[in-house]
C-alpha positions in Angstrom: 166.0 141.4 -25.6 165.5 138.9 -22.8 163.7 139.7 -19.5 167.0 140.5 -17.7 168.5 142.7 -20.4 168.2 146.5 -20.7 169.6 149.1 -23.0 173.2 150.1 -22.0 173.5 153.4 -20.3 175.4 156.0 -22.5 178.9 157.0 -21.3 179.4 160.4 -19.8 178.4 162.3 -16.7 174.9 162.2 -15.3 172.7 165.3 -15.3 171.8 166.3 -11.8 168.1 165.5 -12.2 169.0 162.0 -13.7 171.5 161.3 -10.9 168.9 162.1 -8.3 166.3 160.0 -10.0 168.6 157.0 -10.2 169.7 157.3 -6.5 166.1 157.5 -5.4 165.2 154.5 -7.5 168.1 152.5 -5.9 166.9 153.5 -2.5 163.4 152.4 -3.3 164.7 149.0 -4.5 166.6 148.7 -1.3 163.4 149.4 0.6 161.7 146.5 -1.0 164.6 144.1 -0.5 164.5 141.9 2.6 168.3 141.8 2.5 168.3 145.4 3.9 165.5 145.0 6.4 167.8 144.8 9.5 169.6 148.1 8.6 166.5 150.2 7.8 166.0 152.9 10.3 169.6 152.9 11.5 170.2 156.1 9.6 167.4 158.7 10.2 167.6 160.6 6.9 165.4 158.4 4.7 168.0 155.9 3.5 167.0 152.3 3.2 170.7 151.3 3.5 173.2 151.8 6.2 175.6 153.4 3.7 175.5 156.3 1.3 173.9 155.5 -2.1 175.8 156.5 -5.3 173.8 156.9 -8.5 176.7 155.2 -10.4 178.9 152.2 -9.9 182.5 153.0 -8.8 184.7 153.4 -11.9 188.0 151.6 -12.0 190.6 152.6 -14.6 191.1 149.8 -17.2 194.7 149.3 -16.2 193.8 148.7 -12.6 191.0 146.4 -13.7 193.3 144.3 -15.8 195.7 143.9 -12.9 192.9 142.8 -10.6 191.4 140.4 -13.3 194.8 138.7 -13.5 195.4 138.7 -9.8 193.3 135.6 -9.0 195.9 133.1 -10.3 198.6 134.7 -8.1 196.5 134.6 -5.0 195.5 131.0 -5.7 199.2 130.1 -6.1 199.9 131.8 -2.7 197.1 129.9 -1.1 198.3 126.6 -2.5 201.9 127.3 -1.4 200.8 128.4 2.1 198.8 125.1 2.4 201.9 123.1 1.4 204.2 125.2 3.6 202.2 124.3 6.7 202.2 120.6 5.8 205.9 120.5 5.0 206.6 122.2 8.3 204.6 119.6 10.2 206.6 116.9 8.4 210.0 118.6 9.1 210.8 119.5 5.5 210.4 123.2 6.3 211.1 125.0 9.6 209.1 123.6 12.5 208.4 127.1 13.8 206.1 127.8 10.8 203.4 125.3 11.9 204.1 126.2 15.6 203.2 129.8 14.8 200.2 129.0 12.7 198.8 126.6 15.4 199.3 129.1 18.2 196.2 129.4 20.3 194.2 126.7 18.5 192.6 123.7 20.2 194.4 120.4 19.8 191.4 118.7 18.3 191.2 121.2 15.5 194.9 120.9 14.8 194.7 117.2 14.6 191.6 117.4 12.3 193.2 119.9 9.8 196.3 117.7 9.5 194.4 114.6 8.3 195.9 113.3 5.1 192.5 113.1 3.3 192.1 116.9 3.6 195.7 117.8 2.5 194.7 119.2 -0.9 191.6 121.1 0.2 191.7 124.9 0.1 189.1 127.7 0.4 187.0 128.2 -2.8 186.5 131.9 -2.3 189.5 134.2 -2.2 188.7 137.8 -1.4 191.5 140.3 -0.7 191.0 143.8 0.7 192.7 145.9 -1.9 193.7 149.6 -1.8 195.5 151.6 -4.5 198.2 153.5 -2.5 199.6 156.9 -3.2 202.3 155.4 -5.3 199.8 153.7 -7.5 200.6 150.2 -6.2 197.9 147.6 -5.7 198.1 146.6 -2.1 196.4 143.6 -0.4 196.0 144.6 3.3 194.6 141.1 4.1 193.0 138.0 2.6 189.6 136.6 3.6 188.4 133.1 2.7 185.1 133.3 4.6 184.0 136.7 3.4 180.7 138.5 3.7 179.4 140.7 1.0 178.6 138.2 -1.6 174.8 138.7 -1.2 175.0 142.4 -0.7 177.3 142.9 -3.7 175.2 140.5 -5.8 172.0 142.3 -4.9 173.4 145.7 -5.7 174.8 144.4 -9.0 171.2 143.3 -9.9 170.0 146.8 -9.2 172.7 148.8 -11.0 172.7 146.5 -14.0 168.9 146.8 -14.3 169.5 150.6 -14.8 171.8 149.9 -17.8 175.2 149.9 -16.2 177.9 147.5 -17.5 179.4 146.0 -14.3 182.5 144.0 -13.6 181.1 140.5 -13.2 177.8 141.5 -14.9 174.4 141.4 -13.4 174.6 137.9 -11.9 178.2 136.9 -12.0 178.7 136.6 -8.3 175.8 134.1 -7.9 176.5 132.2 -11.1 180.1 131.8 -10.2 179.2 130.8 -6.7 176.9 128.1 -8.0 179.7 126.8 -10.2 182.0 126.8 -7.2 179.6 124.7 -5.1 179.1 122.2 -7.9 182.8 121.8 -8.3 183.5 121.5 -4.6 180.8 118.8 -4.2 181.9 117.0 -7.4 178.3 116.8 -8.5 176.2 118.6 -11.1 173.2 118.9 -8.8 174.3 118.8 -5.2 172.0 119.5 -2.3 173.7 122.4 -0.5 173.3 123.8 3.0 174.6 127.3 3.6 175.3 127.2 7.3 175.3 130.5 9.2 176.2 130.5 12.9 174.9 132.7 15.7 178.1 134.6 15.7 177.6 135.4 12.0 173.9 136.0 12.2 174.2 139.6 10.9 174.9 138.0 7.5 171.7 135.9 7.6 169.8 138.3 5.3 172.4 138.3 2.6 173.0 134.6 2.6 169.2 134.1 2.5 169.3 136.2 -0.7 172.1 134.1 -2.0 170.3 130.8 -1.4 167.2 132.1 -3.1 169.2 133.2 -6.1 170.9 129.8 -6.3 167.5 128.2 -6.3 166.6 130.3 -9.3 169.6 128.9 -11.1 168.3 125.4 -10.4 170.6 124.6 -7.5 168.9 123.0 -4.4 170.3 125.2 -1.7 169.0 125.7 1.9 170.0 128.4 4.4 170.4 126.6 7.7 171.5 127.3 11.3 173.8 124.5 12.7 171.0 123.1 14.8 168.7 122.7 11.8 170.5 119.7 10.3 169.6 116.2 11.3 172.2 113.5 11.5 171.6 109.8 10.6 174.0 107.0 9.9 174.7 108.1 6.3 175.1 111.8 6.9 173.1 115.0 7.4 169.6 115.8 6.1 167.4 118.9 6.0 163.8 118.8 5.0 164.3 115.1 4.4 166.9 115.9 1.7 170.4 114.4 2.2 173.0 117.2 2.2 175.9 116.8 -0.2 177.8 120.0 0.7 177.9 122.4 3.6 179.1 125.9 2.8 180.6 127.0 6.1 179.7 130.6 6.8 181.2 130.8 10.3 184.7 131.3 11.8 186.6 128.4 13.2 187.2 130.1 16.5 183.5 129.8 17.1 183.4 126.0 16.7 182.8 125.4 20.4 179.5 127.3 20.0 178.3 125.5 16.9 175.6 122.9 17.5 176.6 119.5 16.1 180.0 120.7 15.1 181.6 117.4 16.3 179.1 115.5 14.1 179.8 117.7 11.1 183.5 117.0 11.5 182.8 113.3 11.9 180.6 113.2 8.7 183.3 115.1 6.8 186.0 112.7 7.9 183.8 109.8 6.8 183.2 111.5 3.4 179.5 111.6 4.1 179.4 115.4 3.3 181.8 117.9 1.9 182.5 121.1 3.8 183.9 124.2 2.2 185.9 126.3 3.2 187.8 123.4 4.8 188.6 123.2 8.5 192.1 124.7 8.1 192.6 127.5 10.6 196.1 128.1 9.4 194.9 129.3 6.0 192.8 132.0 7.8 195.7 133.6 9.5 197.0 137.1 8.6 200.4 136.0 9.7 200.8 134.2 6.4 201.8 137.6 5.0 204.6 137.7 7.6 205.7 134.3 6.6 205.8 135.4 3.0 208.3 138.1 3.8 210.4 136.1 6.1 214.0 135.9 4.6 214.5 132.3 5.7 211.4 131.2 3.7 212.2 133.3 0.6 213.7 130.3 -1.4 210.5 128.3 -0.6 208.2 130.9 -1.9 210.2 131.5 -5.0 210.3 127.9 -5.9 206.6 127.2 -5.2 205.2 130.4 -6.7 207.4 130.8 -9.8 209.1 134.1 -10.7 206.0 135.9 -12.0 203.7 135.2 -9.0 206.5 135.8 -6.5 207.3 139.2 -8.1 203.6 140.1 -8.2 203.0 139.2 -4.6 206.2 141.0 -3.3 204.7 144.2 -4.6 201.1 143.3 -3.5 201.7 142.2 0.1 203.0 145.0 2.4 205.8 144.1 4.8 204.4 142.3 7.7 205.9 140.9 10.9 204.5 138.5 13.6 204.6 140.2 17.0 206.4 137.4 18.8 207.7 138.8 22.2 210.5 136.2 22.5 213.7 138.1 23.3 216.4 138.1 20.6 220.1 137.5 21.3 222.2 140.7 21.2 223.6 140.1 17.7 220.1 139.5 16.1 217.7 142.0 14.5 214.1 141.8 13.4 214.4 141.2 9.7 213.5 144.2 7.6 212.3 146.4 10.4 214.2 149.7 10.8 213.6 153.2 12.1 215.7 155.9 10.4 217.9 153.2 8.9 218.6 151.6 12.3 217.6 147.9 12.6 215.4 147.1 15.6 216.1 144.3 18.0 213.0 144.6 20.2 209.4 145.5 19.3 209.2 147.9 22.2 211.8 150.1 20.4 208.9 151.2 18.2 207.3 153.0 21.2 209.6 156.0 21.3 209.1 157.0 17.7 207.2 159.9 16.3 204.0 159.5 14.2 205.9 159.9 10.9 208.2 157.0 11.9 205.4 154.6 13.0 203.5 154.2 9.7 202.3 150.7 10.9 199.1 148.9 11.6 198.7 146.4 14.5 195.9 143.8 14.2 195.0 140.3 15.4 196.2 137.5 13.1 193.2 135.2 13.3 191.1 132.7 15.3 189.5 135.4 17.3 186.3 137.5 17.4 188.7 140.5 17.0 190.2 139.3 13.8 187.5 140.4 11.3 186.2 143.8 10.2 188.1 146.6 11.8 188.0 145.1 15.3 191.3 145.2 17.2 193.1 147.4 14.6 195.5 150.1 15.8 197.1 152.7 13.4 200.4 153.8 14.9 200.5 157.1 13.2 197.1 158.0 14.5 197.8 157.3 18.2 199.5 159.2 20.9 202.7 157.7 22.2 201.0 156.2 25.4 198.1 154.7 23.3 200.6 153.4 20.8 202.6 151.8 23.6 199.4 150.3 25.0 198.4 148.8 21.7 201.8 147.2 21.2 201.9 145.9 24.7 198.5 144.4 24.4 199.5 142.7 21.1 202.7 141.3 22.7 200.9 140.1 25.8 198.2 138.4 23.7 200.7 136.3 21.7 200.2 132.9 23.5 196.4 132.9 22.7 195.9 135.4 19.9 199.0 136.4 18.0 199.0 139.9 16.4 200.8 141.2 13.3 202.6 144.5 12.6 202.1 145.6 9.0 203.5 148.4 7.0 200.8 151.1 6.4 200.4 152.1 2.7 198.2 155.1 2.5 195.4 154.8 0.0 195.3 157.4 -2.7 192.6 160.0 -2.8 189.6 159.3 -5.0 186.2 160.8 -5.6 182.6 159.6 -5.8 179.2 161.0 -5.4 176.1 160.1 -3.3 172.6 161.3 -2.7 172.3 163.6 0.3 168.8 163.0 1.6 168.7 166.1 3.7 169.8 168.4 0.9 167.8 166.3 -1.7 170.6 166.4 -4.2 173.6 164.3 -5.4 176.8 165.7 -3.9 180.5 165.0 -4.6 182.7 163.3 -2.0 186.4 162.9 -1.7 187.6 159.8 0.0 189.8 156.7 0.0 188.6 153.4 -1.5 188.9 149.8 -0.6 188.2 147.3 -3.4 187.0 143.8 -2.5 187.3 141.5 -5.6 185.7 138.1 -5.3 187.7 135.2 -6.9 186.1 131.8 -7.1 188.2 128.7 -7.5 186.5 126.4 -10.0 188.3 123.6 -11.9 191.6 124.7 -10.4 191.4 128.3 -11.6 190.6 131.5 -9.7 188.4 133.8 -11.7 187.1 137.2 -10.9 183.3 137.5 -10.5 182.7 140.9 -9.1 184.2 143.8 -7.1 182.7 145.7 -4.2 184.0 149.2 -3.7 183.8 151.0 -0.3 184.8 154.7 -0.3 185.1 156.4 3.1 185.7 160.1 3.8 189.3 161.3 4.0 189.2 161.6 7.8 188.5 157.8 8.3 191.6 155.6 8.6 189.9 152.2 8.6 187.9 151.8 5.4 184.9 149.6 6.0 181.1 149.7 5.6 179.8 152.6 7.8 177.1 155.3 7.7 179.4 157.8 6.1 180.7 155.4 3.4 179.6 155.0 -0.2 179.3 151.3 -1.2 178.7 150.2 -4.8 179.6 147.6 -7.4 182.2 148.5 -9.9 182.6 149.2 -13.6 185.6 149.7 -15.9 186.4 153.3 -16.8 188.1 153.5 -20.3 188.8 157.2 -19.9 192.2 158.6 -18.9 193.4 157.2 -15.5 193.5 159.8 -12.7 
């Protein structure tokens, strides 16, 4: 056996003493890992993580795994089609309102930059949907992230669980090895010099991207973690530690450009092909309203043609019905496509106010290009709010349209699931019922999107928004070949 191989862990349930020992081992490993230094002490029960530690990876039925493993090519097809739709709209070959919507609230300089012909074929190299399995057994993508966090955290946990003998989706080092391949492919070089650039706005992710850069170095890739001000610019491009940078991995949101040191120089160097930046500066590909455009009846022929029958059918099931909350009044004979209450089509968003909680199974959230448009910020669940609060959430969304468009999305309730975690106060592993979110990481290399790992987050049943929190269990995933439940 090599230095990174261990005996596979036998299938079957863990004995209580073994489960406790594994959880404490994982907690001790987290205590030695600089990635978790910032979160230590946040939870006063002895944990070295800000989430609950499970002694096992989260088990996904093989049927669900196979669906997720094949989903990358459909999401890549969607991304390519969305990129083309925007460009065709700008050129007048598709409705002009498409690019108007996607450019809403963006600075003119960014709009001009992202429309440059030399960038037309560039797309994000990381595709990470937020997936839930709903109560009908459907795989649902609540949203799509192309600048996702979690790569370092999931990769580090994968190291720890794999070292204990667990067979994980993506393996021990799949997330980092795939990331290295992605960076090489994006740069078009076998040995590029890479700068992973983390902004002040994204500084909470510095520890995990520091971990990623160190792991890349172990794979022989020259990668530096930098803040925007760290790079030096000369006539032929950017340098760091006297090394010319070939590629910048952009770990910051485009709404934050005005606060990024040397952002104008970075765009200039990109335009002059002195450096490659990925994800590309394409704010329209980071908008949640793309899901609304996918469901728009006028655009259905476009999506069918560009995606092909199989991908279109897959995405129709995957993407919940979504609408852009545009407050423009409709003429009397018009209706909002596909939006009904008790079988009656709606003609005004405010008709959703006077509904009961059963009738408003919807989520309202910012579309993008805003500090509110990530995590669970700015999200309102209609069925969880009183009528006055629901009205206020809708009104805020409609009033924000000129600067920060919001979407309305069908809420598909995640199915119940179960997991376990180590309770430090009781000093034992306990069972927990909850609802799960799966975050699969697809990397685009050589024109294909391959799955390299999945992070599971399981929150207690009383939580509507599923995200990393003190009461959540977070773990990498494995395939369960037992009977699906």
